[in-house]
C-alpha positions in Angstrom: -22.2 17.6 -33.7 -20.4 19.4 -30.9 -20.2 17.9 -27.5 -22.2 19.4 -24.6 -19.6 18.5 -21.9 -15.8 18.3 -22.0 -13.9 15.2 -20.9 -14.7 11.5 -21.2 -16.9 9.2 -19.2 -15.6 6.4 -16.9 -16.5 2.7 -17.1 -16.4 0.0 -14.5 -17.0 -3.7 -15.4 -19.3 -4.9 -12.5 -18.9 -8.7 -12.4 -21.6 -10.5 -10.4 -21.7 -14.3 -10.1 -22.2 -15.6 -13.7 -24.1 -12.4 -14.8 -26.4 -9.8 -13.3 -29.6 -11.3 -14.6 -31.0 -13.5 -11.8 -31.7 -16.4 -14.2 -28.7 -15.6 -16.5 -26.8 -18.6 -15.2 -29.4 -20.9 -16.7 -28.8 -19.4 -20.2 -27.0 -21.9 -22.5 -24.3 -19.3 -23.2 -23.4 -18.7 -19.5 -20.2 -20.0 -18.0 -21.8 -21.2 -14.8 -19.8 -24.4 -14.7 -16.6 -22.4 -14.4 -17.6 -19.8 -11.8 -15.1 -21.2 -9.2 -12.3 -21.5 -11.7 -9.5 -18.8 -11.8 -9.1 -19.3 -15.6 -12.7 -18.1 -15.9 -12.0 -14.8 -14.1 -8.8 -14.3 -16.0 -10.8 -14.4 -19.2 -13.3 -11.9 -17.9 -10.6 -9.5 -16.6 -8.7 -9.6 -19.9 -11.9 -8.8 -21.8 -12.6 -5.8 -19.6 -8.9 -4.6 -20.0 -9.2 -5.0 -23.7 -12.1 -2.6 -23.5 -10.0 -0.1 -21.6 -12.3 -0.1 -18.6 -11.2 2.0 -15.7 -11.8 -0.9 -13.3 -13.2 -4.3 -12.8 -15.4 -4.5 -9.7 -16.4 -7.5 -7.6 -19.2 -7.1 -5.1 -19.3 -9.2 -1.9 -22.0 -10.6 0.4 -21.4 -12.2 3.7 -24.3 -14.6 3.7 -25.7 -17.4 1.6 -28.6 -16.3 -0.7 -30.8 -18.5 -2.9 -29.0 -21.8 -1.9 -30.4 -23.6 -5.0 -29.2 -20.9 -7.4 -25.8 -19.8 -8.8 -26.1 -16.7 -6.6 -25.2 -18.9 -3.6 -21.6 -18.9 -4.7 -19.2 -16.0 -4.2 -15.4 -16.1 -3.9 -13.6 -13.6 -1.7 -13.1 -10.6 -4.0 -9.9 -9.3 -2.5 -8.2 -12.7 -2.8 -9.6 -13.1 -6.3 -8.3 -9.6 -7.4 -4.9 -10.4 -6.0 -4.7 -13.3 -8.4 -6.0 -11.3 -11.3 -3.3 -8.6 -10.6 -0.8 -11.0 -12.1 -2.5 -11.4 -15.5 -3.6 -7.7 -16.0 -1.4 -4.6 -16.4 -3.6 -1.5 -16.4 -7.2 -2.1 -15.3 -8.2 -1.1 -11.8 -9.1 -3.8 -9.3 -12.0 -3.0 -7.0 -13.6 -5.0 -4.3 -16.4 -4.6 -1.7 -15.4 -5.0 1.9 -17.9 -4.5 4.7 -17.1 -2.1 7.6 -19.6 -3.8 9.8 -18.2 -7.3 9.8 -14.4 -6.8 9.4 -11.6 -5.2 11.5 -9.9 -2.0 10.3 -6.3 -3.5 10.6 -7.2 -6.5 8.5 -8.9 -4.3 5.9 -6.0 -1.8 5.7 -3.5 -4.7 5.3 -5.5 -6.5 2.6 -6.0 -3.4 0.4 -2.5 -2.1 0.9 -1.2 -5.5 -0.2 -3.5 -5.5 -3.3 -2.3 -2.0 -4.2 1.4 -3.0 -3.9 0.9 -6.2 -5.8 -1.0 -4.5 -8.6 1.3 -1.4 -8.9 -1.4 1.0 -7.6 -4.6 -0.3 -9.1 -6.7 -1.1 -6.0 -10.1 0.3 -5.1 -12.2 -0.3 -2.0 -16.0 -0.3 -2.2 -17.0 0.6 1.3 -20.4 -0.9 2.4 -22.1 -1.4 5.7 -23.8 -4.7 4.8 -27.6 -5.3 4.7 -29.3 -8.1 6.6 -29.6 -9.9 9.9 -28.4 -13.1 8.3 -25.0 -11.6 7.9 -25.0 -10.6 11.6 -25.8 -14.2 12.7 -22.8 -15.4 10.6 -20.6 -13.3 12.8 -22.1 -14.3 16.2 -24.5 -11.3 16.5 -28.2 -11.5 16.9 -29.2 -8.4 14.8 -27.8 -6.2 12.1 -26.9 -2.7 13.5 -29.4 0.1 12.7 -28.9 2.0 9.5 -27.7 5.3 11.0 -25.4 3.4 13.5 -23.8 1.5 10.6 -22.7 4.7 9.0 -21.3 6.1 12.2 -19.3 2.8 12.5 -18.2 3.1 8.9 -16.8 6.6 9.4 -14.7 5.4 12.3 -13.6 2.3 10.4 -12.3 4.4 7.5 -10.6 6.9 9.9 -8.7 3.9 11.4 -7.8 2.4 8.1 -6.4 5.6 6.6 -4.5 6.3 9.8 -2.9 2.8 9.4 -2.1 3.4 5.7 -0.4 6.7 6.8 1.6 5.0 9.5 4.5 3.7 7.4 5.4 6.4 4.9 7.1 5.2 1.7 9.9 7.8 2.2 10.8 6.0 5.5 12.1 3.0 3.4 15.9 3.4 3.3 17.1 -0.1 2.5 20.7 0.8 3.0 22.7 -2.4 2.9 26.0 -0.8 4.0 24.6 0.7 7.2 22.1 -2.1 7.8 19.3 0.4 8.0 16.1 -0.9 6.4 13.7 1.9 7.4 14.0 5.3 9.2 11.8 4.7 12.2 11.8 8.5 13.0 9.4 8.9 10.0 6.9 6.3 11.2 3.6 7.6 12.4 1.9 5.2 14.7 -1.9 5.2 14.5 -3.4 6.5 17.7 -7.2 6.3 17.4 -9.8 5.6 20.0 -13.4 5.9 19.0 -16.8 4.7 20.1 -16.7 1.6 17.9 -13.1 1.1 16.8 -9.6 1.8 18.1 -6.0 1.2 16.9 -2.7 2.0 18.4 0.3 1.0 16.3 1.8 0.6 12.9 0.6 -1.3 9.8 3.1 -3.9 8.7 2.8 -2.9 5.0 4.2 0.4 3.7 1.9 3.2 2.5 0.1 2.0 -0.7 1.5 3.3 -4.0 -1.7 5.3 -4.6 -1.5 6.8 -1.1 -4.9 5.3 -0.4 -6.6 2.8 -2.7 -9.5 4.6 -4.4 -12.4 4.9 -1.9 -15.8 4.0 -3.3 -19.1 4.2 -1.6 -22.3 2.4 -2.8 -25.1 3.9 -0.6 -27.5 6.4 -2.1 -29.7 7.1 1.0 -29.3 10.4 2.8 -26.7 9.1 5.3 -25.0 7.2 2.4 -24.6 10.4 0.4 -23.4 12.3 3.5 -20.8 9.5 4.1 -19.7 9.6 0.4 -19.4 13.4 0.5 -17.1 13.1 3.5 -14.7 10.5 2.3 -15.7 9.0 -1.1 -14.0 9.5 -4.4 -16.4 7.4 -6.5 -20.1 6.6 -5.7 -21.9 3.6 -7.2 -25.7 4.2 -7.4 -28.8 2.7 -8.9 -30.8 5.2 -11.1 -33.4 4.2 -13.7 -34.2 7.5 -15.4 -32.2 10.6 -16.5 -34.3 12.9 -14.3 -33.7 10.9 -11.2 -30.0 10.6 -12.0 -29.7 14.4 -12.5 -31.4 14.9 -9.2 -29.0 12.6 -7.5 -26.0 14.2 -9.2 -27.1 17.7 -8.0 -27.7 16.3 -4.5 -24.3 14.7 -4.2 -22.5 17.8 -5.4 -24.4 20.0 -3.0 -23.3 17.7 -0.2 -19.7 17.9 -1.5 -19.7 21.7 -1.2 -21.2 21.4 2.3 -18.4 19.1 3.3 -15.8 21.5 2.1 -14.9 19.7 -1.1 -15.0 20.8 -4.7 -17.9 20.1 -7.0 -17.1 17.1 -9.2 -14.5 15.6 -6.8 -16.7 12.6 -6.3 -17.3 10.6 -9.5 -20.9 9.3 -9.9 -21.3 5.9 -11.7 -24.8 4.4 -11.9 -25.3 0.8 -12.8 -26.3 -0.1 -16.4 -27.2 -3.6 -17.5 -27.3 -3.8 -21.4 -29.1 -6.4 -23.5 -27.7 -5.8 -27.0 -28.8 -6.9 -30.5 -27.9 -5.9 -34.0 -31.6 -4.8 -34.2 -34.1 -3.8 -31.6 -36.1 -6.9 -32.4 -33.1 -9.1 -31.7 -32.4 -7.4 -28.4 -36.0 -7.8 -27.3 -35.9 -11.5 -28.3 -32.8 -11.9 -26.0 -34.7 -10.1 -23.2 -37.7 -12.4 -23.6 -35.4 -15.5 -23.5 -34.0 -14.3 -20.1 -37.4 -13.3 -18.7 -38.8 -16.8 -19.5 -36.1 -18.3 -17.3 -37.4 -16.5 -14.2 -39.6 -18.6 -12.0 -42.8 -16.5 -11.2 -42.6 -17.6 -7.6 -39.1 -16.2 -7.4 -40.3 -12.9 -8.8 -42.9 -12.5 -6.1 -40.4 -13.6 -3.4 -37.9 -11.0 -4.6 -40.4 -8.2 -4.1 -41.6 -9.6 -0.8 -38.0 -9.8 0.5 -37.1 -6.3 -0.6 -40.3 -4.7 0.8 -40.3 -7.0 3.9 -43.9 -7.9 3.3 -45.4 -11.3 2.3 -47.0 -10.6 -1.1 -47.8 -14.3 -1.9 -51.4 -13.9 -0.7 -52.0 -11.1 -3.2 -52.7 -11.6 -7.0 -49.3 -11.8 -8.7 -50.6 -10.0 -11.8 -52.2 -7.3 -9.6 -50.7 -4.0 -8.4 -48.7 -3.6 -5.2 -51.1 -3.5 -2.3 -51.1 -0.7 0.2 -48.5 -1.5 2.8 -46.8 0.3 5.6 -43.9 2.5 4.4 -41.3 0.0 3.4 -38.6 2.6 3.2 -39.0 3.6 6.8 -39.2 -0.1 7.9 -36.1 -1.2 6.0 -32.8 -1.6 7.9 -31.0 -2.5 4.7 -30.6 -0.5 1.5 -33.2 2.2 2.0 -32.4 4.0 -1.3 -32.9 0.7 -3.2 -36.3 0.2 -1.6 -37.3 3.7 -2.5 -36.3 3.1 -6.1 -38.4 0.0 -6.2 -41.5 1.8 -4.9 -40.9 4.7 -7.4 -40.5 2.2 -10.3 -43.7 0.3 -9.5 -45.7 3.5 -9.3 -44.1 5.2 -12.4 -44.6 2.2 -14.7 -47.8 0.9 -13.1 -46.2 -2.6 -12.6 -47.9 -5.7 -11.2 -46.1 -7.6 -8.5 -44.7 -10.1 -10.9 -43.7 -7.5 -13.5 -41.9 -5.6 -10.7 -40.2 -8.8 -9.6 -39.0 -9.7 -13.0 -37.7 -6.2 -13.6 -35.7 -6.4 -10.4 -34.4 -9.8 -11.1 -33.3 -8.7 -14.6 -30.9 -6.0 -13.3 -31.3 -6.1 -9.5 -32.9 -2.6 -9.4 -30.5 -0.9 -11.8 -31.2 0.5 -15.2 -31.7 -2.1 -17.9 -31.2 -1.2 -21.5 -32.5 -3.2 -24.5 -31.5 -2.2 -28.0 -28.6 -1.7 -30.4 -25.0 -0.6 -29.6 -25.6 2.8 -31.3 -28.8 3.3 -29.2 -26.9 2.4 -26.0 -24.1 4.9 -26.9 -26.8 7.5 -27.5 -28.2 6.9 -24.0 -24.8 7.0 -22.3 -23.9 10.2 -24.1 -27.2 11.8 -23.1 -26.7 10.9 -19.4 -23.1 12.1 -19.4 -23.6 15.3 -21.3 -26.8 16.0 -19.2 -24.9 15.6 -15.9 -26.7 12.5 -14.8 -23.4 10.7 -14.2 -19.6 10.7 -14.7 -19.7 7.2 -16.1 -21.3 3.9 -15.7 -20.8 0.6 -14.0 -21.6 -1.9 -16.8 -23.5 -5.0 -15.5 -23.5 -7.8 -18.1 -26.7 -9.9 -17.7 -24.9 -13.1 -18.9 -21.2 -13.8 -18.7 -19.0 -13.9 -20.6 -20.8 -13.0 -23.8 -22.6 -9.8 -22.8 -19.3 -8.3 -21.5 -17.6 -9.3 -24.8 -20.4 -7.8 -26.8 -20.1 -4.4 -25.0 -16.3 -4.4 -25.5 -16.6 -5.2 -29.2 -19.7 -3.3 -30.2 -20.2 -0.4 -27.8 -16.7 0.7 -26.8 -15.7 1.5 -30.5 -18.8 3.7 -30.9 -18.0 5.6 -27.7 -14.4 6.0 -28.9 -15.4 7.3 -32.3 -17.6 9.9 -30.5 -14.7 11.0 -28.3 -16.5 9.8 -25.2 -14.0 7.2 -24.2 -10.3 6.5 -24.2 -8.6 4.6 -27.0 -5.6 3.7 -24.9 -4.7 3.8 -21.2 -2.7 7.0 -20.5 -1.7 6.0 -17.0 -1.0 2.9 -15.0 -2.9 3.4 -11.7 -6.6 3.5 -11.0 -6.3 7.1 -9.7 -4.7 8.1 -13.0 -7.5 6.4 -15.0 -10.1 8.3 -12.9 -8.3 11.6 -12.8 -8.0 11.5 -9.0 -5.1 13.0 -7.0 -2.9 11.0 -4.7 -4.1 11.9 -1.2 -1.6 13.4 1.2 -0.9 12.0 4.6 -3.8 12.9 7.0 -5.9 13.8 4.0 -9.2 13.4 5.8 -8.1 15.1 9.0 -7.0 18.1 6.9 -10.3 18.0 5.1 -12.2 17.9 8.4 -10.1 20.8 9.6 -10.9 22.9 6.6 -14.6 22.1 7.0 -14.6 23.2 10.7 -12.7 26.4 9.8 
């Protein structure tokens, strides 16, 4: 059978706590006891690299959630990836860092350091954070409004890239005879003054090997798409049907063209959480085992929290009640709230069914079936321009990641959908992305204005 689309899809290993399923830590095969042990993360990273994943990705939150659950624990992802850079050779190392609760200089330095230590494998997932709890942890009363956060993020990235550009690699002379370490005439001090951030000076780390670590964006709302189209190179998204994924794919590419960029220059990678079995019946049994571990009260609480409405007074096995527009009311992930509402209506889900669905894959697409069936779905989405690849979200770690590597990757390779060996050494090479020139985004903005 001839392929409908040229090229190969991209894969990220999205590692979250001890698995993406909310109750996965309770599963007897989870490694919850080791979730603060570096040896545990070394094992996971090596499994993903064995599967030739483009990158391993660690999300980050800046507040404590579910204090009595495994989700309460989260190590600093940039520090963790720096350690993992020493036991991996090829796989990209990607971490979330919030633009709302960090400073540009620190962010620029941390990711430049990771890119140097890893030989050009760093990626930055740019987020604006979600809730007031995070604001209070940083001495603020309230989380900034949704639109304001994206204005702040644009300035934040402008400062970070100016700092990355401030110490060009070609300025490093290291001439022992003359005593000249660097040619200061080639330095380019950042000189940025904005509404939210400013920086005047030089970063104390040379320009990263990749020019800039790969810039990733995870917001799917209108402002999120606009932001990704202006500076993003990869976008993580939550899509639960091919039709919605295709609509999102078209929308993002239209925004790219409007921003003066080429269609396809922003790679789109929806989340995919697979529950695999040698037969469909076995996969469904595994799904039921995980569902049975979810406390019904937690399912209702999950939906209440996402929709910012107390649903405990309504029948849990009944439909969502009529409530004020939760998308408009949300100051967090508006696109995720919209997805939740669409999912409830499309599948006619009760409150508890919706909660369990969300806790199973946190609003992303969940697949239950055989490796061949999963490969069919991935091929259909890729060939149908619903994505450029997937962020694989194992429900229980480490087993579900190992199963994907051992059972699904070989099927994708046989079909010519995925690499058999790494051809490059940097994350940009894995993703087919160019090394950005100095002042890349300034030049892009100039082209757009012209």
